Each structure stands twice: as structure tokens, then as C-alpha cells.
C-alpha positions as CSV (number, residue, x, y, z in Angstrom):
1,M,7.3,-28.4,58.9
2,Q,5.9,-24.9,59.3
3,N,8.9,-23.4,57.5
4,S,8.6,-25.9,54.7
5,T,4.8,-25.2,54.3
6,T,5.5,-21.4,54.4
7,R,8.2,-21.7,51.8
8,K,6.0,-23.7,49.4
9,F,3.2,-21.1,49.9
10,F,5.4,-18.2,49.0
11,Q,6.9,-20.2,46.0
12,L,3.4,-20.8,44.7
13,A,2.3,-17.3,45.2
14,Y,5.5,-16.0,43.6
15,G,4.9,-18.3,40.6
16,R,1.3,-17.0,40.2
17,V,2.5,-13.4,40.4
18,L,5.1,-14.1,37.6
19,D,2.5,-15.8,35.5
20,L,0.1,-12.8,36.0
21,A,2.9,-10.4,35.1
22,R,3.6,-12.3,31.9
23,R,0.0,-12.2,30.9
24,V,-0.3,-8.5,31.6
25,A,2.9,-7.8,29.6
26,V,1.6,-9.8,26.6
27,T,-1.8,-8.1,26.8
28,V,-0.2,-4.7,27.0
29,A,2.2,-5.4,24.2
30,L,-0.5,-6.8,21.9
31,G,-2.8,-3.9,22.7
32,A,0.0,-1.4,21.9
33,A,0.7,-3.1,18.6
34,L,-2.9,-3.2,17.6
35,C,-3.4,0.5,18.3
36,G,-1.7,1.4,15.1
37,C,1.2,1.0,12.8
38,V,3.4,3.3,14.9
39,A,3.7,0.8,17.7
40,A,4.0,-2.0,15.2
41,E,7.1,-0.5,13.7
42,M,9.1,-0.8,16.9
43,A,12.1,-3.1,16.6
44,L,11.4,-6.7,17.6
45,D,14.0,-8.6,19.5
46,G,15.1,-11.8,17.7
47,V,14.5,-10.5,14.2
48,S,17.6,-10.8,12.0
49,S,19.5,-7.6,11.6
50,E,20.4,-8.7,8.0
51,P,18.0,-7.2,5.4
52,P,16.8,-9.5,2.7
53,Q,18.7,-9.8,-0.6
54,I,17.4,-10.1,-4.1
55,S,17.0,-13.8,-5.0
56,S,18.5,-15.5,-8.0
57,K,15.0,-16.2,-9.2
58,I,14.1,-12.5,-9.2
59,I,17.4,-11.6,-10.9
60,A,16.6,-14.1,-13.6
61,E,13.1,-12.7,-14.0
62,M,14.6,-9.2,-14.3
63,S,17.1,-10.4,-16.9
64,K,14.3,-12.0,-19.0
65,K,12.4,-8.7,-19.0
66,G,15.5,-6.6,-19.9
67,M,15.8,-5.1,-16.4
68,K,18.8,-4.7,-14.1
69,A,18.7,-5.0,-10.3
70,E,20.2,-1.5,-10.2
71,S,17.6,0.1,-12.4
72,P,14.9,2.5,-11.0
73,V,11.7,1.0,-9.4
74,L,8.1,2.2,-9.0
75,V,5.3,0.7,-6.9
76,R,1.5,0.7,-7.5
77,I,-1.1,-0.4,-4.9
78,F,-4.7,-1.2,-5.6
79,K,-7.1,-1.6,-2.6
80,Q,-10.1,-3.1,-4.2
81,E,-8.0,-5.8,-5.9
82,S,-5.7,-6.1,-2.9
83,E,-2.7,-6.1,-5.1
84,L,0.7,-4.4,-5.1
85,E,2.7,-4.1,-8.3
86,V,6.5,-3.6,-8.6
87,W,7.7,-2.0,-11.8
88,K,11.3,-1.7,-13.0
89,M,12.8,0.4,-15.7
90,D,14.0,-1.8,-18.6
91,G,16.5,-1.2,-21.4
92,S,14.1,1.0,-23.3
93,G,14.0,3.6,-20.5
94,R,10.4,2.8,-19.8
95,Y,8.9,1.0,-16.8
96,A,7.7,-2.6,-17.2
97,L,5.8,-4.7,-14.7
98,L,8.2,-7.0,-12.8
99,K,5.8,-8.8,-10.5
100,T,2.3,-8.4,-8.8
101,Y,2.0,-9.4,-5.1
102,P,-1.3,-10.3,-3.4
103,M,-1.9,-8.3,-0.2
104,C,-3.0,-10.2,2.8
105,R,-4.7,-7.2,4.6
106,W,-5.5,-3.5,4.3
107,S,-7.8,-1.7,6.6
108,G,-10.5,1.0,6.4
109,R,-12.5,1.8,3.3
110,L,-11.9,3.0,-0.2
111,G,-10.9,6.6,0.0
112,P,-8.0,8.7,1.3
113,K,-6.8,8.7,4.9
114,T,-7.7,12.0,6.6
115,R,-7.1,11.6,10.3
116,E,-5.2,9.6,12.9
117,G,-7.1,6.6,14.1
118,D,-9.5,6.3,11.1
119,R,-7.9,2.9,10.1
120,Q,-7.7,4.2,6.6
121,A,-4.9,3.0,4.3
122,P,-3.8,6.0,2.4
123,E,-4.4,6.8,-1.3
124,G,-2.3,9.2,-3.3
125,F,1.3,9.7,-4.6
126,Y,4.2,9.2,-2.3
127,H,8.0,9.2,-2.6
128,V,10.1,6.8,-0.5
129,T,13.8,7.4,0.3
130,V,16.3,5.0,1.8
131,G,15.8,6.5,5.2
132,M,12.2,5.3,5.1
133,L,13.2,1.7,4.9
134,N,13.1,-0.3,8.1
135,P,15.0,-3.6,8.2
136,K,14.1,-4.2,11.8
137,S,10.3,-3.8,11.7
138,Q,8.2,-5.8,14.1
139,Y,6.4,-7.0,11.0
140,Y,9.6,-8.4,9.5
141,V,10.7,-5.6,7.2
142,S,8.9,-2.5,6.0
143,F,9.0,0.9,4.3
144,N,7.2,4.1,5.3
145,L,4.9,5.6,2.6
146,G,5.6,9.1,3.8
147,Y,2.0,9.9,4.7
148,P,1.0,12.7,5.1
149,N,2.6,14.1,1.9
150,R,2.8,17.8,1.1
151,L,-0.8,18.0,-0.1
152,E,-2.2,15.9,2.8
153,S,-0.3,18.0,5.3
154,A,-1.6,21.2,3.8
155,L,-5.2,19.9,3.9
156,G,-4.8,19.1,7.6
157,Y,-4.8,15.4,7.4
158,T,-3.2,13.6,10.3
159,G,-1.5,10.2,11.0
160,E,1.9,8.8,10.8
161,A,4.0,5.6,10.1
162,L,1.8,4.2,7.4
163,M,3.7,1.3,6.1
164,V,4.0,-1.6,3.6
165,H,5.1,-4.5,5.8
166,G,4.8,-8.2,6.5
167,A,2.2,-10.3,8.4
168,C,-1.6,-10.1,7.9
169,S,-2.5,-7.2,10.2
170,S,-3.4,-3.7,9.4
171,S,-4.6,-0.5,11.1
172,G,-3.8,1.8,8.2
173,C,-1.0,-0.1,6.5
174,Y,-0.6,-2.5,3.6
175,A,0.3,-6.0,4.7
176,L,1.8,-8.8,2.7
177,T,3.5,-12.1,3.4
178,D,7.0,-12.1,4.8
179,Q,8.3,-13.5,1.6
180,G,6.5,-10.9,-0.5
181,V,7.5,-7.9,1.5
182,G,11.1,-9.3,1.7
183,E,11.3,-9.5,-2.1
184,I,9.9,-6.0,-2.5
185,Y,12.2,-4.6,0.2
186,A,15.3,-6.1,-1.5
187,I,14.3,-4.8,-4.9
188,V,13.6,-1.2,-3.7
189,A,16.7,-1.1,-1.4
190,K,18.9,-2.1,-4.3
191,A,17.5,0.6,-6.6
192,L,17.9,3.2,-3.9
193,S,21.5,2.1,-3.1
194,S,22.3,2.3,-6.9
195,G,21.5,6.0,-7.4
196,Q,17.7,6.3,-7.4
197,N,17.1,9.1,-4.9
198,H,13.5,8.0,-4.1
199,F,11.0,5.7,-5.7
200,Q,7.3,6.6,-6.3
201,V,4.4,4.8,-4.8
202,Q,1.0,5.3,-6.4
203,A,-1.8,4.1,-4.1
204,Y,-5.2,3.8,-5.7
205,P,-8.7,2.7,-4.5
206,F,-8.9,0.3,-7.5
207,R,-7.7,0.0,-11.1
208,M,-8.8,3.3,-12.5
209,T,-10.8,2.1,-15.5
210,P,-14.0,4.0,-16.5
211,E,-16.0,0.9,-15.5
212,N,-14.6,0.9,-12.0
213,M,-15.1,4.6,-11.7
214,A,-18.7,4.3,-12.7
215,L,-19.3,1.5,-10.2
216,H,-18.4,4.0,-7.5
217,R,-20.3,6.9,-8.9
218,S,-22.1,7.6,-5.7
219,D,-18.9,7.8,-3.5
220,E,-18.1,11.2,-2.1
221,N,-14.4,10.6,-3.1
222,L,-15.2,10.4,-6.9
223,P,-13.8,14.0,-7.6
224,F,-10.5,13.0,-5.8
225,W,-10.4,9.7,-7.7
226,R,-10.7,11.5,-11.0
227,T,-7.6,13.5,-10.1
228,L,-5.8,10.3,-9.2
229,K,-6.8,8.8,-12.6
230,E,-5.0,11.6,-14.4
231,G,-1.7,10.4,-12.9
232,Y,-2.7,6.7,-13.4
233,D,-3.4,7.4,-17.1
234,A,-0.2,9.4,-17.6
235,F,1.8,6.4,-16.4
236,E,-0.3,3.8,-18.3
237,L,0.1,5.8,-21.6
238,T,3.9,6.6,-21.3
239,K,5.2,4.0,-18.8
240,Q,7.2,6.9,-17.4
241,Q,7.0,8.0,-13.8
242,P,4.7,11.1,-13.7
243,K,6.1,14.3,-12.2
244,V,3.8,15.2,-9.4
245,S,3.1,18.8,-8.3
246,V,0.6,20.0,-5.7
247,C,-1.4,23.2,-6.1
248,G,-5.0,24.3,-6.2
249,R,-5.7,21.7,-3.4
250,R,-4.9,18.8,-5.8
251,Y,-2.2,16.8,-7.6
252,V,-1.1,18.2,-11.0
253,F,1.0,15.9,-13.3
254,N,3.8,16.5,-15.7
255,T,3.5,20.3,-15.6
256,A,6.2,23.0,-15.2
257,F,5.1,26.3,-13.7
258,E,6.3,29.9,-14.0
259,G,8.6,30.5,-11.0
260,G,9.3,26.8,-10.4
261,E,7.4,24.3,-8.3
262,P,4.3,25.7,-6.5
263,R,5.1,26.4,-2.8
264,D,1.6,26.5,-1.4
265,P,-0.5,23.3,-2.1
266,L,-3.7,25.2,-1.2
267,A,-3.1,28.3,-3.5
268,A,-4.2,28.5,-7.1
269,C,-1.7,26.9,-9.5
270,P,0.8,29.3,-11.1
271,I,0.8,29.8,-14.8
272,P,2.0,26.7,-16.5
273,V,5.0,27.1,-18.9
274,M,5.2,23.5,-20.1
275,Q,2.5,20.9,-20.1
276,P,2.4,17.2,-21.1
277,D,2.8,16.1,-24.8
278,P,-0.4,17.1,-26.7
279,Q,-0.9,13.5,-27.9
280,I,-0.7,12.2,-24.4
281,M,-3.0,15.0,-23.2
282,A,-5.5,14.0,-26.0
283,K,-5.5,10.4,-24.8
284,I,-6.0,11.4,-21.2
285,E,-8.9,13.6,-22.2
286,A,-10.3,10.7,-24.2
287,E,-10.2,8.6,-21.0
288,Q,-12.0,11.4,-19.1
289,Q,-14.7,11.3,-21.7
290,K,-15.0,7.5,-21.3
291,V,-15.5,8.1,-17.6
292,D,-18.2,10.7,-18.3
293,A,-19.9,8.3,-20.6
294,A,-19.7,5.4,-18.1
295,L,-21.1,7.6,-15.3
296,A,-24.0,8.7,-17.5
297,E,-25.1,5.2,-18.1
298,G,-26.6,5.1,-14.6
299,K,-26.0,1.4,-13.8
300,V,-26.6,0.4,-10.2
301,S,-23.3,-0.3,-8.4
302,P,-23.1,-3.9,-7.1
303,V,-20.6,-3.0,-4.4
304,A,-21.8,-4.2,-1.0
305,A,-21.3,-2.5,2.3
306,Y,-18.1,-3.6,4.0
307,V,-16.9,-3.8,7.5
308,D,-13.2,-3.1,7.4
309,G,-10.8,-3.1,4.6
310,G,-10.0,-6.0,2.3
311,M,-7.9,-9.2,1.6
312,H,-6.8,-10.8,-1.6
313,P,-9.1,-13.7,-2.6
314,S,-6.3,-16.2,-2.3
315,F,-5.8,-15.4,1.4
316,R,-9.6,-15.2,2.0
317,T,-9.8,-18.8,0.8
318,L,-7.1,-19.9,3.2
319,L,-8.8,-17.9,6.0
320,K,-12.1,-19.7,5.4
321,K,-10.4,-23.1,5.1
322,N,-7.8,-23.0,7.9
323,G,-8.9,-20.2,10.3
324,P,-6.9,-17.1,11.3
325,E,-4.3,-18.8,13.4
326,K,-3.1,-21.1,10.7
327,L,-3.2,-18.3,8.1
328,A,-1.1,-16.1,10.3
329,A,1.5,-18.9,10.8
330,S,1.6,-19.6,7.0
331,I,2.4,-16.1,5.9
332,S,4.7,-14.7,8.6
333,G,7.4,-16.1,10.8
334,I,6.2,-14.0,13.7
335,K,2.6,-15.5,13.5
336,Y,1.1,-12.1,14.2
337,P,-2.7,-12.3,14.6
338,V,-4.8,-11.5,11.5
339,S,-6.5,-8.2,12.1
340,R,-10.3,-8.4,12.3
341,P,-10.6,-11.8,10.6
342,E,-14.4,-11.7,10.6
343,A,-14.3,-8.4,8.6
344,A,-11.7,-9.9,6.3
345,L,-14.0,-12.8,5.4
346,A,-16.5,-10.3,3.8
347,D,-15.9,-9.6,0.1
348,P,-17.8,-6.5,-0.8
349,F,-16.0,-6.4,-4.2
350,Q,-17.0,-9.8,-5.4
351,G,-19.5,-8.5,-7.8
352,V,-17.0,-6.1,-9.4
353,R,-13.8,-8.1,-9.3
354,K,-12.2,-8.1,-12.7
355,R,-9.8,-10.7,-14.2
356,M,-6.3,-10.5,-12.9
357,G,-4.3,-7.7,-14.5
358,A,-7.3,-5.8,-15.9
359,G,-7.1,-2.0,-15.8
360,A,-4.6,-1.0,-18.5
361,I,-5.7,1.5,-21.1
362,S,-6.8,-0.5,-24.1
363,D,-4.3,0.7,-26.7
364,Q,-1.3,0.2,-24.4
365,S,0.4,-2.8,-22.9
366,S,0.0,-3.4,-19.2
367,G,3.7,-4.0,-18.9
368,D,3.6,-7.7,-18.1
């Protein structure tokens, strides 16, 4: 009887120890994942090793727009609107908008990422190679933006493994649904395997209209955003991928320099030997004048203070209606927790949100 009682005691104690160990393991794993996107990009056991393929529906959409699956791709990201655009080169040799994806979560504030741990999703111009694709991401599939780029590294900015991935959690990344990121992954992977050495990602705080620039006139990042707008306008006006150089502590677009590409991003720019087409330059300067005029109007910005990042209105509606657990389950097979759901419920951009697709320069098509 004593041996039986003793045995039961140790069995119960052992069970409790195992249960405690499991709880500790889960807590440690979750804490590690939440500490940043570096841990989040570790391979997850059980995730299929087969990367997603382009669906027949997307192939049909490409065909309708005069695109081929093998043709080059370009990605644009807009924080304020919580949208990611995929552009493909069509038969004219220009880029056209293939599809716009709502983002479930991005973190931080409007503005560039400058240091590790600031929760900032980056802003700038990035180039993604095939080696930066991750088909075994913990967040389904992902690709690395390549932050910090040459300019950011020279400026001393820190951080790593800033991704576009699945699920609705971010600590510096851009998060979409599994379906959305799977489609994007398949599209960019096909382009890279078909001869495109790298694809460009343009990450913006918002659609770079003069009106949006004026709404953020008091932001300390306005000078940086005016530089980003030069690249934004170059693409909007030509539908060609802008050539991006870095010198003079800034991005410089579609310019060739004496002696080749500038080697030191912090040094003054070398003498330019070829600049953009004069007609395009004139239109870009006209856009700059529109920004100056909008800034001079002095209207009060309706942007409210925000807690942490943003979420597309479609997901915010689901979050309000169903709660974070059901939202997480509906957009990702791994049911990863929504990051900071209380903060995601706040919509500081409600007063400035424009109609879907707004932001193209008026005399040019948006590409859709």
C-alpha cells in the first residue's frame, strides 16, 4: 500500500513538473518571438517546406494586364494606408499595378527606423535578392527588406531582419495574411528565378501627395520624406524603376556621376554627368512647388497621436467585431497572436484617410 501511494505521489509530481516545463517552454518561446523579427524568422517545425506557387487566378490577372509571370516585379509599401502594392512590367516595358494587399499590422510610428529595438518599420529604398527569401519562416513565408541599406548603415542606423511576412504581428516588420504574403512570395520568387537579379521595394510613410505632406508639416521627418517623394514622383511619372544612388547623406535618383557610383554615402555627391530627362525633372519640380504651396496654407493637421503602428481598416473592423484571437486564426494558419491589439484598434489616420488608390500624380495613370 505504501509503495502504491509513493508511486502515485511521484507520478503526480512528475506530471506537474512536465506541465510546468511545458508552460515555461511556451512562455520562453513566445517571449523570444515577440522580442523582434529576428527570432520570428527562425524555422518553424511543421511548416511545409514547399514554397507557394503562383495561382491560376493571378496568372489570369497578369495575362489580362499584359504581364507575364517571368517579367520583373516591384513592390511599394505605404504605412498610413496600411497597403502593399505589387507592380509588374507589362508588354510596354513599363510597370503596371498588379494587385494591392491590405496589411494586417505594422509597428512603430511614421518615420525611418534608426535603431535596434525602436519597433520602427523601415522607410526607404531596398533591393531584395533571391537569398533574402525565406520559405520556412515562422510567419509562414517572408522576405528580408535588407535593412539597413547602404545609406542607413553609413548613418549608423541599427537593426536587422526586417521582413514582409504572414500573421498579424509586428515588431518592425510588415505583416499580411498568409494568403497575401504567399501570393506575393510566389510572384517575386518567379521573377527572381526568371532573370531579375533583385527587385526594388519602396517603403513610404504614406502616399506622397502634396496634401499628405502638408498634413505632416510639423513632423521632424519632413525633409527626409521630401527626398523620398523625389523617388516616388520619378516612378509615378515614368512607371520605370528609379535608379537609386546614395551620397550627400541622402538618396539621389536617376543620376549618373563622374567616376561611377558614389562610394561614400556621407560625402558630397560627385559631379553629375547625366541627369533625368528634362521634362520629367520639370514635372518633379512642379510637384515640389505643389508641396511648398500646400505647406504654406498652414492648415491644422488632423492626425491624432497614436500608440503603436497601424492596421488596415478591414482588419480593424474584424478586430473590433471578433477580438484578437479570432482575427489571428482567420488570417494565419499558425494563429500567432495579434501584436498589441489595443494599440491596433486606435486609428490616428482616420481624419486623413483618402479613398482607396489615391496618391497618383494627377496627369498620370496609377497603373491599375
